[in-house]
N, C-alpha and C positions, 0 to 999 in steps of 0.2 A: 325612427328612418336612420338610412343610413348612409345618406349624401348630404352635403353642406347645403344647409336653408338659410338664406340671407336673411338679413334684419326686413322685416316687413313696412317698416318706415323708408328706408333706401329703396324698396320696390315702387311704393307710391309718389317717391323722389323720382324716381325712374321713368314712369308713365307721364308726369307731370309735364319734366322736359319734352318727352316728346310732343305732346299735347301743344306745349306754349312755344317749341323750338328753341327755346331760350334759358338758360340758367336764373337769369335775374328775373326776368319774368316768374316762373317756378318758384323763386324766392320769395316772391310775395304771397304767393298762393299757399305755402304750407309753413310759412315761416319759419325759415332753416336760414343762416346764411351761405351765401354763396358758395363760400371756402368751403363749408358742408356739404353741401351738395355734390361740389365737385370730390371730393373728395367719396362722398356715400358711391356715383357712376363710377369711381376709378375702381372701387373695392368690387362692386358687379363685375368691369371689363376683369378686373384680376382673378375673380373666382372662375368666371365663364372659359378665363384665354381667349377672350376677341375684343373687336371694339366695337362699342355699341352705336357711337354716333362718328358722322364727319361734321369735324369743327371748319365751320365755312364763315366767312366775314357777318354774312347776311343770319346766321344760326345755327342751332346744331340739328343736323339731320339723321334720322336712325337709319342703321345700316342693315342691311338682310338678317344678319343674326339679331341686332337688337330687336326688327320686328318681328322674328321667331318667338325669341322669348317673351314681346311685349303682350303675345296674343296670349301665352300661358299666363302672364303674371295678372292680365286683365281675369282673365277665367278664375284662377284663385283668388283673387281677392274679391270676384264676386261671391264664389262658394263662401267665403268666409262673413264675408255678411251679410248674406242670406240664412248661413248660420248663428251669426249673432242676433239676426233679429226675430228669427225662430227659438233659443232659447229666452229671448226675455220674455216673447207669449205664452211660455211653455214655465217661465216658473216663477220661484216666491218672490216676491220682490220685496226688495229693502226700501225702493219709494213706486207708490202706486203709479206716478206717471211714466215709469215705462214700459208699462202692462200691455198701451197695444203693440209695441214692435217698432215703434216711430223714437219721438223724442229725442232721446240723447243719443239715440243708437249712431250716427253719423259722427260726435264726436269722440262715443268711444271707440268708434273702427282707427278714427285717426290715432290715439292714444294704444291700442295693441300693439303687443311686441312678438315677435318671435319665439323667445325666451318662456313668454308667457302661454302660448299656447303649446310650447313642448311640456311645461310643468302641469300643466289641465290633461294633455292627451296620455303623460307618463301614470300620474296620479288616480287619472280614470281606469287605467288598466291594469293598476295595480290593488289600486284601494287602500295605498299604505304610502308615505309620504318618506318614510324610511328608503322602502325597497326603490318606490320611485325615484329617488336622488341618486341610489347607485347606478339605476340603471341609465341615467341620462348624463351621467358622471358631473353633479353638483352637489354643493352640500344638504342636510336636507333642511336645515334654516333659509337658507337662497330658494330652495324649490316653495317651502311655505310661503315666503312673505312674496314670489313671484305668482305664486296662484289666489294669495287672498288679494292681491292687488289687481290682478283680473276681474277677480268678484266683484269688486269695490267700483270700480271701472264699470263695468258689466250692468251693476245695480241688482242681482238676481240673487238667490244662493246656491252655491257648487257642492260644499260638500260640509256635512256633519259629521261630530263625530261620534261614534255608539261604543260599547263594551266590545265589541269585537276586531274595531276597527274603524274606519273611515266609509259614510254614507253616501253614492256618489249621486247629485240631483240628476231631473231625465233635462233640465237644461245643461248641466256639465256635459251630459251623453250625446246630447245634440250638437253642443261646439265643440265636444272633441273631435267627433264624427267628422264635420266641416273642415276643422283642420287639416284632420288627415288627408284628407281630398284633396286640398288645396295644396299641402305640400308634394303631395305624389304630382300634381298638377307642374308646381313650377319642377319638379326632377325629371320629367318629361321633357319640358320647356330644355333644361340644361342639355339633355341628350340630342334634342333636336339641334342648340347650337351646336354639339360636338358634331353631328353628322353635318352640319354645312360644311364644316372644316376638314373632312372625311377624318373625324376622328370617330371610329363607331365603336365606340365603349360603353356601356351601360350594363342594366340587371332588367330583367324579363323574370315577373314577379307570379307565379301560377302558383295556385289551387287544381289538386288534383286527385280525383276520384278512384280506385284501384281498377278499374276494367283500362283507363284510359294510360294510367303510370306503362302498363304491358303489353302496349298496342301502339294511338295514335300519337304518345306525346312524344316517346323517345326516337320515332321516326324525323317527326316534326324537328323533335331540338337539332338531332344529328345534321337533316337537310342548313337548315338556318345556321349553322356555324361552320358550314361549309362556305359560307357569303361572309360572316359575321363572325369571325373567329375570338377576337377580343369580347363579346358580350359575355356576360353570364346568365346562369340562369337560377332561378331559388326558387324549388319547388315543393310546396308544404301538402301534407294528406290530412286527413282528420275527417269527423262525422261530416253529413253533409251542409248543415244545420251551422254549424262551425265555419267551415269553407267560405258559407255565404255571406256569413254574418263578415268576415275577414274580407271577403270583394269589395261587399255593400260601405267597408268603413276604408278601403283603398289599399289596403293590405295587400291584396291581388291584384293585377292587372284585370284575369280572367280566371274563369273557375272550368275545370275541362270534367265534362263525366256524362251520366246518365241524365238526361234532362225530367223538369220533373212538371207537373200539369195538374192542376192547374200552374202559371207559374208564381211562385212564392213570392214574388213583391214587387209592388209595381212600378218599382227603380231600377228592375233589370230586364235585361233582352234575353232569347235566347235563339239558338241555331243549330239547327241538325245538321252532326257532317257523317254521320252513317247510323245503320240499326245492329243491335248486336243480337245476337241469337242467343236464347237461354236452354241449356241442355241440365240433362241428370248424368252423375256420376258415380264412380266406385271405384275401388280396384280391379286389376284388369279380371283376377280370379275369382272376383266377386258371385255369389249364387247368379244372381238376376242380371248379371250379364253374358251368364251364358243360353239366356232365355231368348225367344225369340221374339216373344211380347209380354210385354210385363202389366198387368191392370194396377188402376190405385189400390186398390184394397192391398197388393203385394206391396207397395209402396210403402202403405202404413205401419207394415210389421217392420221397418225398422228404422235403428237412430238418424237422426238426417244432419248435417250440416250446413245451416243456412246464413244466408246475410243477415244485417240488422233489421227489426223493425222502420219502418216507415222508409223503407227503400223500393225502388219498383223491380228490383228480384225477389224478394220479399213477399210482398204483393203477389206476385206471378206464384211462388209457393202456396203461398195460400189459398189461391183460386184452384189449383189442384186436388185441393182436398174439399171445397165448397161441396156440399149436402152430401158430404159422406160423413158415417155415424161415427166411427174410429179414425181416428187423427193421429199421428206420428207424436209421440209424449217427449222421450229423451232428445230433447234439441241442442247443440250451440250455436247461437245464434255470433258471427263473429265474418269484418271486415277482410281479414286478414287469409290471404290467399297462403298463405306458408303455411299458418295454422292448420287449415283446411286441409291439404293436400297431406300433409301428417297425419292429422286426426284420420281419413280415407283411405292409407297404404296400411294404417298398423291395426284395423278393424273392420268389422261389416257396415261400416256407418255408410248411406250415401249423400250427396251433397249436391246442390244446385248453383248452379256459375255461370257466366258466358265464356261461350266457345272459343275466343280469343284469349280469356284470361286462363283457361287450361291446355291452350293449345299444345306447349311444349311437352306436358304430361301425354296427355292423348300422342304425340307423334312419337314418342319414346316409349310406348305402351305402360308406361304407372299407370294411368287409369284410365278406362274406357265410362263408352258412353253407354248407359242402362238404354233398351231397347222400350220408350215411351215417349208418346207425342202430347207435347206442349200446345194447347191451345192459344195462339195469341204469345208465342213463348219469344218474344222478338221485344227489343225496347230501344227506345231514342237515345245516341249519345251525339253530345256536342258543347257548344260554347252559350257559357253565361256571361253575360257581360253587362257592368252598368250601364243604363241608356244612357247616360247624361260623357259615356267618355270617349273622348278624343283619342284616338292612338296615333303614335309618331310612325314615321316609315316604317321605321325598323321595326315595331309592334305592329302594324299591316301587315308587313312580310311574312312573320311570323303566323299571322292568322291565317296569309292564304297557305302557309304549308301545312298548317294544321288542317284547312280544307283540301288540299289533294291528298295527304295524309289518307283523310276520311273518304273520298272517291276510290282511293285504290283499296281500301277496306269491302269499300260495296261493289267493286268489280271483282 
């Protein structure tokens, strides 16, 4: 995570002061001294650059900024709580009394620290204590101590040494995912506080498939940046499965690209933005481009450049040759538009791709459509979001930009 993550204990204190409207009352519940609670609140206010409470004679009353942040903190702590219980249920236990996911869970949650959870995430992602320590800027010994303390508090096995490194248990994976989602929620809270004070700064993280990178996403980013010029974007690419995993773990706010049916996971939802037509293309002077109509048998005589397996476009490619005795042999499978274009321009290969991805080359006469009508040659393009995700105002504005860009493409 690239934002400052507050101490989880401070966040619990913050919520307790809201609930009791009193530092002294909160002190008795969380077992911290009043000066310690005052200092914790002060640190949060300094980090958020705002006042979280109005100090009155009859108590502490949360400000609008404090209420907005508290909503995100509550969601984050609930995610960690649910993740801890799920990890206990799924884990190999040091104490069988914890197997039901309850028992000492409440005590375990009170003892958790941000440092421990950051250590868990880092080791889970790298499967190496030394590399994990370098990634988050602490010594290997400190990281190892934090990770083992967490393992002891939760009461399940997280890490096992192997000949090749470290084995990450299912329990560790569950809690690491919950922690990343919780930290993302806290970051959204910080963005919302900034927004209330007209400090429109932050970052939107997008997982982006090839078609979206050349059409809908650039348009939406440019429109968004006119209103929020200080917001940044991080756009990641990769295979669909990899991007989906990052979305489900909170690394991305949304995934933009070809939708999958059936929906690949029960914790995500999809929204169609527009339909993309698939075409078969080749260099402008390709023999097939000079024909009025091309048959499937003629297509089979050439080498192809096609999208990777398990993609909607690859499925459409296979459907073209269903029931045909001879199918193309010398295939190049790639998600790289640049590689496809170069291969097509320098050979007699033909390719299958979305019209939107290749529109520039078509407009400039570098490539040309082969006259072959593809049955059901379109695919839905849209957003994939976490089902439990609650976007901020600025994230909702960007989503609306995506919808408007999609409508423009449909038109």
